[in-house]
N, C-alpha and C positions, 0 to 999 in steps of 0.2 A: 388143344389147350394152349393158353397164352403162356409165354415165357415168364419167369420170375421177374426179369427186368421190366417187362411191360406192366406187370401187376404193380411193381414197386413205383413206376412212373405214374400210373393211374392213382395209386394211393397218395403219393406225394402231391399230385395236382389237386386231388379232392381235399386234402388237408389244407393246402395253401388257399384254396377257394373258400373253405370254411372260415379260416382265419381272416381273410380279406372281408368277407361278408359281416363277420361279427365285430369288426373294428368300429369304434365310435367315429362319427362324422365330426369334422372340425367345426367348431362353433364360430364361424367367421362373422355371421350377422350379429351375434351377441357381442362379440369383441368390438365390432365397429360401433354398435349402439352404445356400449359402455364408454368407449373412448370419446365419442361425441358428447355424451351426457356429462362426463367429467370435465371436458373442455368448456362446455356451456356453463356449468356451475362455477368454474374458475372465472370465466368472463363476467359472470354476475357478481363476482367478488364474494362467493360463498366461502372461499378459503379464509376470509377475514371476518365475515358476518355470521355464517352458519358453520363454525369451525368443526364441531364434533361430527356432524353429518358429512361434511366434505372430507374430513380425514378418514372416516370409515369407508366412504366411497372410493377414495384414492387407494386405501389399503386393499380393498377387495379387488380393485382393478389391477393392482400390481401382482396380487396372488393369481389372478386370472391369466395375466401375461406369462408369469413363471410356469404355471401349470400347462399352458398352451405350448410353451417352448419345450417343456419336458415330455410332452405327448399325453398328458392327462386331460383329455378333452372333455370328459364328463365333469370333472372338477372345474376346469376352466369355464365351461358354460355356466355352471352354478354360480361361481364367483363373479362372472361378467354380468349376469342378471342382477345379482345383489348390488354390484357396483352401480349399474344403471339406475336402479330404483333409489338407492341412497343419494346418488348425484342429482337426480331429479328433485328429490325432497330438499336437498341442500340448496339447489338453485331457486326453488320456490320460496323457501324460507328467506333467502337473501333478498330476492325481489320484493317479497312481502314487507320485510323490514325497511326496504328503501321506498316503499309506497308505490311500487310499479306493478305489483301483482294484484289481481282481483280474485275473489273466491269463485269457485266454479258455479255455474248457474244451478246445478242440481244440489248444491250444498243446502239450500233452504228446504228442499223436499226430504232430505235425509237428516234434518235436524242439525245442520252445520252451523246455524246461527248467524250466517252472513246476511248483510242487508241486501234487499232486492232493489233493483233500479226501478224508478217509475216508468210506466208505459205510456 
């Protein structure tokens, strides 16, 4: 029979492995994409043209950074995804208002109402 110390070590190792496996993965890709999207929106002057969408994106990104730093990776991922989506919308709105964005080609098929280019 194994000694109590050996059983205790095995139990501790098993518990540590279970904790390690159940931990959330760091949302590095989501954080990078959110950062790039917010910077692209700012470069497109969304902070001055599409103010509401840009502010929301920036706030979600700041929440994601804080959650990431605090170790709340699930929340950080959720906020980073929301920040990226809002930043992309803000960038598109800013470019659209500046006349630099075109509607997506599939907008006509989905009832988007955009003009189609002659072929």
